[in-house]
MILUM-500747 format. One record per residue (C-alpha): y, x, z. Coordinates in steps of 0.25 Angstrom, whole numbers, plus 2048, in hexadecimal, padded with zeros to 3 digits. Example, Ala and Ser with C-alpha at 12.3 -4.5 7.8 and 13.67 -1.06 7.14 Angstrom:
# MILUM-500747
[[7EE 831 81F]] [[7FC 837 81D]] 
END
This chain:
# MILUM-500747
[[83C B60 348]] [[830 B5A 353]] [[82C B4A 34E]] [[82E B3F 359]] [[823 B37 35A]] [[82A B2A 357]] [[82D B33 349]] [[81D B37 349]] [[818 B29 349]] [[821 B25 33E]] [[81B B2E 336]] [[80E B2B 337]] [[811 B1B 336]] [[817 B20 329]] [[80C B28 323]] [[800 B1E 329]] [[80A B13 320]] [[80D B1D 313]] [[7FD B23 315]] [[7F6 B15 318]] [[7F3 B12 306]] [[7ED B20 304]] [[7E4 B1F 312]] [[7DE B11 30C]] [[7DD B17 2FF]] [[7D5 B23 305]] [[7CD B18 30D]] [[7C9 B11 2FF]] [[7C6 B1F 2FA]] [[7BC B21 305]] [[7B7 B14 305]] [[7B3 B16 2F8]] [[7AC B23 2FB]] [[7B5 B29 2F0]] [[7BA B32 2FD]] [[7B3 B38 309]] [[7B7 B36 316]] [[7BA B43 319]] [[7C3 B43 30B]] [[7CB B38 310]] [[7CC B3D 31C]] [[7D3 B4B 318]] [[7DC B44 30D]] [[7E1 B3B 319]] [[7E5 B46 321]] [[7EA B4E 314]] [[7F3 B43 310]] [[7F8 B3E 320]] [[7FC B4D 321]] [[803 B4C 314]] [[80A B3E 318]] [[80D B43 327]] [[814 B4F 322]] [[81C B47 317]] [[821 B3C 321]] [[824 B46 32D]] [[82D B4C 323]] [[834 B40 31E]] [[836 B3E 32E]] [[83D B4A 32F]] [[844 B49 325]] [[848 B3B 32A]] [[84A B41 338]] [[853 B4A 332]] [[85D B41 32B]] [[85E B35 337]] [[862 B41 33E]] [[86C B46 335]] [[871 B37 334]] [[870 B36 342]] [[879 B42 346]] [[883 B3D 339]] [[885 B31 33F]] [[889 B34 34B]] [[893 B3E 346]] [[8A1 B3B 347]] [[8A7 B40 33A]] [[8A0 B3E 32D]] [[8A3 B4C 32A]] [[89A B51 333]] [[88A B55 32F]] [[87D B59 334]] [[879 B67 32E]] [[869 B68 32A]] [[867 B73 332]] [[86A B6C 33F]] [[85F B62 33A]] [[850 B66 33F]] [[842 B64 338]] [[836 B68 33D]] [[82E B75 337]] [[824 B6C 32D]] [[832 B63 326]] [[839 B69 319]] [[848 B69 31B]] [[84C B6B 30D]] [[84D B5D 308]] [[852 B58 315]] [[85D B63 315]] [[860 B60 308]] [[861 B51 30A]] [[86B B54 317]] [[874 B5E 30F]] [[875 B52 304]] [[879 B48 30F]] [[882 B52 317]] [[887 B56 308]] [[88A B46 305]] [[891 B43 315]] [[89A B51 312]] [[89E B4B 306]] [[8A1 B3C 30B]] [[8A6 B42 316]] [[8B1 B4A 30D]] [[8B4 B3F 306]] [[8B6 B37 314]] [[8BF B42 318]] [[8C7 B42 30D]] [[8C9 B31 30B]] [[8CD B31 31A]] [[8D6 B3D 318]] [[8DC B35 30A]] [[8DC B29 313]] [[8E4 B2E 31F]] [[8EC B35 315]] [[8F1 B28 30D]] [[8F2 B21 31B]] [[8FC B2B 31E]] [[904 B2C 312]] [[904 B1C 313]] [[909 B1B 321]] [[913 B28 31E]] [[919 B20 313]] [[928 B1C 314]] [[926 B11 30C]] [[91E B04 30E]] [[90F B05 309]] [[906 AFB 308]] [[8F5 AFD 302]] [[8EE AF3 2FD]] [[8E0 AF0 2F9]] [[8D8 AEA 2EC]] [[8DC ADD 2F2]] [[8E9 ADF 2F5]] [[8E9 AE0 304]] [[8F0 AE8 30C]] [[8E7 AF6 311]] [[8F0 AFE 315]] [[900 AFF 31A]] [[90A B08 320]] [[915 B08 32B]] [[921 B04 320]] [[917 AF8 31A]] [[916 AF3 326]] [[924 AF3 32A]] [[927 AED 31E]] [[91D AE3 31D]] [[919 AE0 32C]] [[90D AD8 32A]] [[906 AE1 322]] [[8F7 ADF 325]] [[8EB AE7 322]] [[8E0 AE0 317]] [[8EB AD6 316]] [[8F0 AD3 307]] [[8FD AD8 303]] [[902 ACC 301]] [[901 AC4 30E]] [[90C AD0 310]] [[915 AD0 306]] [[919 AC4 301]] [[91D AC8 2F2]] [[914 AC0 2E7]] [[91B ACC 2DD]] [[918 AD5 2E3]] [[908 AD2 2E6]] [[905 ACF 2DA]] [[90B ADD 2D4]] [[901 AE3 2E1]] [[8F7 ADA 2DB]] [[8F7 AE0 2CC]] [[8F6 AEE 2D1]] [[8EB AEC 2DA]] [[8E3 AE6 2CE]] [[8E9 AEF 2C6]] [[8E2 AFA 2CD]] [[8EB B05 2CB]] [[8FB B08 2C7]] [[907 B07 2CD]] [[912 AFB 2D0]] [[920 AFA 2D2]] [[924 AEE 2D7]] [[931 AE7 2DF]] [[931 AE0 2EC]] [[93B AD8 2F4]] [[939 AD5 303]] [[944 AC7 306]] [[948 ACD 314]] [[953 ACA 31D]] [[959 AD8 313]] [[951 AD7 305]] [[949 AE4 303]] [[944 AEA 2F6]] [[939 AF1 2F4]] [[933 AF8 2E8]] [[923 AF6 2E9]] [[91A B02 2E3]] [[90A AFC 2E0]] [[8FF B06 2DF]] [[8F3 B03 2DD]] [[8E8 B0F 2DF]] [[8DA B11 2E3]] [[8D3 B17 2F2]] [[8C5 B1A 2F1]] [[8C4 B11 2E4]] [[8CB B04 2ED]] [[8D7 B01 2E6]] [[8E3 B01 2EF]] [[8F4 AFE 2ED]] [[8FF B03 2F3]] [[90B AFD 2F2]] [[917 B04 2F8]] [[924 AFE 2FB]] [[933 B05 2F8]] [[93E B00 2FE]] [[949 AFE 2F3]] [[953 AF5 2FC]] [[95C B01 2FE]] [[95C B05 2F0]] [[95F AF8 2EB]] [[969 AF5 2F5]] [[971 B03 2F0]] [[96F AFF 2E2]] [[976 AF1 2E4]] [[981 AF9 2ED]] [[982 B02 2E1]] [[985 AF7 2D7]] [[98E AF0 2E0]] [[994 AFB 2E3]] [[998 AFF 2D6]] [[99A AF0 2D2]] [[9A4 AF0 2DE]] [[9AC AFD 2D8]] [[9AD AF9 2C9]] [[9B3 AEB 2D1]] [[9BC AF0 2DA]] [[9C1 AFB 2CF]] [[9C2 AF0 2C4]] [[9CD AE8 2CD]] [[9D7 AF3 2CF]] [[9D5 AF8 2C0]] [[9D5 AE8 2BA]] [[9E3 AE8 2C2]] [[9E8 AF5 2BE]] [[9E6 AF1 2AE]] [[9ED AE5 2B1]] [[9F9 AE8 2B7]] [[9F8 AF5 2AC]] [[9F9 AE9 2A1]] [[A02 AE2 2A8]] [[A0C AED 2A8]] [[A09 AF1 29B]] [[A11 AE3 295]] [[A1D ADD 29A]] [[A1C ADD 2A9]] [[A1C AEE 2A9]] [[A2B AEC 2A3]] [[A31 AE7 2B0]] [[A32 AF2 2BD]] [[A2E AE9 2C8]] [[A21 AE4 2C1]] [[A1B AF1 2BD]] [[A1F AF8 2CB]] [[A16 AEC 2D0]] [[A0C AEE 2C8]] [[A0C AFC 2C8]] [[A0A AFB 2D8]] [[9FC AF2 2D6]] [[9F8 AFD 2CB]] [[9F9 B08 2D6]] [[9F2 AFF 2E2]] [[9E6 AFB 2D9]] [[9E7 B0A 2D3]] [[9E6 B0F 2E3]] [[9DC B03 2E5]] [[9D3 B0A 2DA]] [[9D6 B18 2DF]] [[9D1 B13 2EE]] [[9C4 B0E 2E7]] [[9C1 B1B 2E0]] [[9C4 B24 2EA]] [[9BC B1C 2F5]] [[9B0 B19 2EB]] [[9B1 B2B 2EA]] [[9B2 B2C 2FB]] [[9A6 B24 2FA]] [[99D B2C 2F1]] [[9A1 B36 2F7]] [[99D B33 304]] [[990 B2B 302]] [[98C B39 2FA]] [[98C B41 308]] [[988 B35 30F]] [[97C B3E 313]] [[981 B4A 317]] [[987 B4A 326]] [[994 B51 327]] [[994 B5D 32D]] [[9A4 B61 32F]] [[9AC B5E 33B]] [[9B6 B54 33A]] [[9C2 B4E 346]] [[9C1 B40 344]] [[9D0 B40 34C]] [[9D5 B49 340]] [[9CF B3D 338]] [[9D5 B34 33E]] [[9E4 B3C 33E]] [[9E3 B3D 32E]] [[9DF B2F 32D]] [[9EB B2A 333]] [[9F4 B34 32C]] [[9EC B2E 31E]] [[9F1 B20 322]] [[9FF B24 32A]] [[A05 B1A 31D]] [[9FB B0F 31C]] [[9FE B0D 32A]] [[A0C B0E 32B]] [[A0D B02 31F]] [[A03 AF9 327]] [[A05 AF0 333]] [[9F8 AF6 339]] [[9FA AFF 343]] [[9F0 B0C 345]] [[9EC B10 354]] [[9E2 B1E 355]] [[9DB B21 35F]] [[9D6 B2F 361]] [[9D2 B3A 36A]] [[9DE B47 369]] [[9D0 B4F 367]] [[9C7 B52 35C]] [[9BD B48 359]] [[9B4 B4F 351]] [[9A8 B49 349]] [[99F B4F 33D]] [[9A5 B49 333]] [[9AE B4D 325]] [[9BC B4C 328]] [[9C0 B46 31C]] [[9B5 B3B 31A]] [[9B8 B36 32A]] [[9C8 B37 326]] [[9C3 B2D 31B]] [[9BB B22 324]] [[9C4 B23 32F]] [[9CF B1F 323]] [[9C8 B14 31D]] [[9C5 B0E 32A]] [[9D4 B0F 32F]] [[9DA B09 321]] [[9D0 AFE 322]] [[9D4 AFB 330]] [[9E3 AF9 32A]] [[9E0 AF3 31E]] [[9DA AE8 324]] [[9DF AE7 331]] [[9E9 ADC 336]] [[9F8 ADD 332]] [[9FF AE4 33F]] [[9F2 AE8 344]] [[9EC AF6 34A]] [[9DE AFD 346]] [[9DB B07 350]] [[9D2 B15 34C]] [[9CE B1B 357]] [[9C5 B27 359]] [[9BC B2C 364]] [[9B5 B36 368]] [[9A7 B37 36F]] [[9A0 B28 36D]] [[994 B23 36C]] [[98B B1A 363]] [[980 B14 362]] [[980 B13 354]] [[97F B23 356]] [[977 B27 363]] [[978 B33 36B]] [[985 B38 362]] [[993 B3C 367]] [[99B B34 35D]] [[9AA B32 35A]] [[9B0 B25 355]] [[9B9 B1F 34A]] [[9BF B10 34E]] [[9C6 B0B 345]] [[9CB AFB 349]] [[9D4 AF2 344]] [[9D9 AE4 34A]] [[9D8 ADB 33A]] [[9D0 AD1 33A]] [[9C3 AD4 33B]] [[9B6 AD5 330]] [[9AE ACB 332]] [[99D ACF 339]] [[997 ACB 32A]] [[9A0 AD6 322]] [[99E AE1 32D]] [[98F AE7 328]] [[996 AE9 31A]] [[9A3 AEE 31C]] [[99F AFC 31B]] [[999 AF8 30B]] [[99F AFD 2FE]] [[9AA AF3 2F9]] [[9A6 AE8 306]] [[9B3 AE1 309]] [[9B5 AD7 314]] [[9C2 AD1 30B]] [[9C1 AD5 2FF]] [[9CE AD2 2FA]] [[9D7 AD7 306]] [[9CF AE3 303]] [[9D2 AE4 2F4]] [[9E1 AE2 2F9]] [[9E2 AED 305]] [[9DD AF5 2FB]] [[9CE AF9 301]] [[9C5 AFF 2F8]] [[9B6 AF9 300]] [[9B2 B05 302]] [[9B9 B0B 30D]] [[9AE B07 319]] [[9A4 B0C 30E]] [[9AA B1A 30F]] [[9AB B17 31E]] [[99C B15 321]] [[997 B1F 317]] [[9A0 B2B 31E]] [[99A B26 32C]] [[98C B27 325]] [[98E B35 31F]] [[994 B3A 32E]] [[987 B32 335]] [[991 B29 33B]] [[991 B19 341]] [[99B B0D 33B]] [[99C AFF 345]] [[9A4 AF7 342]] [[9AA AEC 34A]] [[9B3 ADF 345]] [[9B7 AD2 34A]] [[9BF AC7 343]] [[9CE AC7 347]] [[9CB AD3 350]] [[9C8 AE1 346]] [[9C0 AEA 342]] [[9BD AF6 348]] [[9B4 B00 340]] [[9AF B0C 34A]] [[9A8 B19 344]] [[99D B22 34D]] [[99C B31 347]] [[994 B3C 34F]] [[99F B46 356]] [[99E B56 355]] [[9A2 B60 35D]] [[9AE B68 358]] [[9B4 B75 359]] [[9C2 B7A 357]] [[9C1 B80 34B]] [[9B9 B75 343]] [[9C1 B67 344]] [[9D1 B68 33E]] [[9DB B64 34A]] [[9E4 B5A 348]] [[9F2 B5B 348]] [[9F4 B4D 34B]] [[9ED B44 356]] [[9F1 B36 356]] [[9EC B2C 362]] [[9F0 B1F 361]] [[9F8 B1D 359]] [[9FF B14 351]] [[A08 B0F 342]] 
END
């Protein structure tokens, strides 16, 4: 490698600076007569040559290192390395030391590059995991400041910002204190509870875990929504209490009448017949309650399994008419049935559809107005926004009774929910009929629409997906009833 003029001047000035003391000593020895002029000249020439050689070699090393690091500075990737064989040296320059030095630098850099790649991969993996989690997650530093968060956390806490204290986001002193305790402890796993006071309360289990990343303390705060589980537990507790109450009432009545019949009143035939009739009614009430509960449990177990069979709605309505024929004749209510003469086929279980239609019709008869009417209508090939793009059939049961107040409508399908508890029990209702209807519709992937107006009556409309049936798939109807009344 040929030296430039600037490099030669640099070597020359370094030579003068380094050898000035040496030449001064030779000059003093010459003045004292200890050395001859020729000796001084020879020694000076030899020393200058050696210094020039050494300084030139050092300059070559500096040039090689400069070239190497310039190449590294201009490269885009920290993993790129410049092979020492690509560096040029003069014939008088020993490359062993330079090669070893560059090899050490390159090895250290490769190791650093490998660590960098691993760290980058780990960070990207952590980022992907963080943002793919279906649970809200917030990462904090050792000061309790937000470092990272996923989309779920952003939805839950809309004002999340990086490098802001978590206390600015979550206004809950107990939770903040627990987070600070975990951060101060350095490591560990802690679980606590959080309730967000919103229009609809949300309950969370909060998992707080502290760990080290690149020798830096980090704390993860994960939120698990327990609202549905707590609501289910609350409903289960209320359900058990309601069942116990519903069974205790007729049982208490039965025990009282039995004790009465065991006394002198049992000798009177009229009293005995009256009490036995009441005992029968109370026993039938308990039987209906147990039967409805068993039906509801059976339907709930299969709620996530869509029916694969096909059922004829007109056939179901005809069987309901036959089953309720006696009840219709003993009331002052007129029941009008309007349905096509041809089968209306849906994907469903016939027995469940019969139970669904019968529950709605019984309710309409039971709670309708005296001398009123109930309209039961089947329509094929309808549409509804709740089930877009699907051919539907509708079942509508309407009465002209007293109607239902709007505040009751959202809760009508809850277990044991009654608009008028006294009247419902008097009429023999169990409080489970509409809950059964709701679960049957859910299992059949349908939709229930309830409309009511006080003083005008109520209308329950069910939409179910249709299916095309062949002649051998559906049992033919022997009787088709169109707009009949009793």
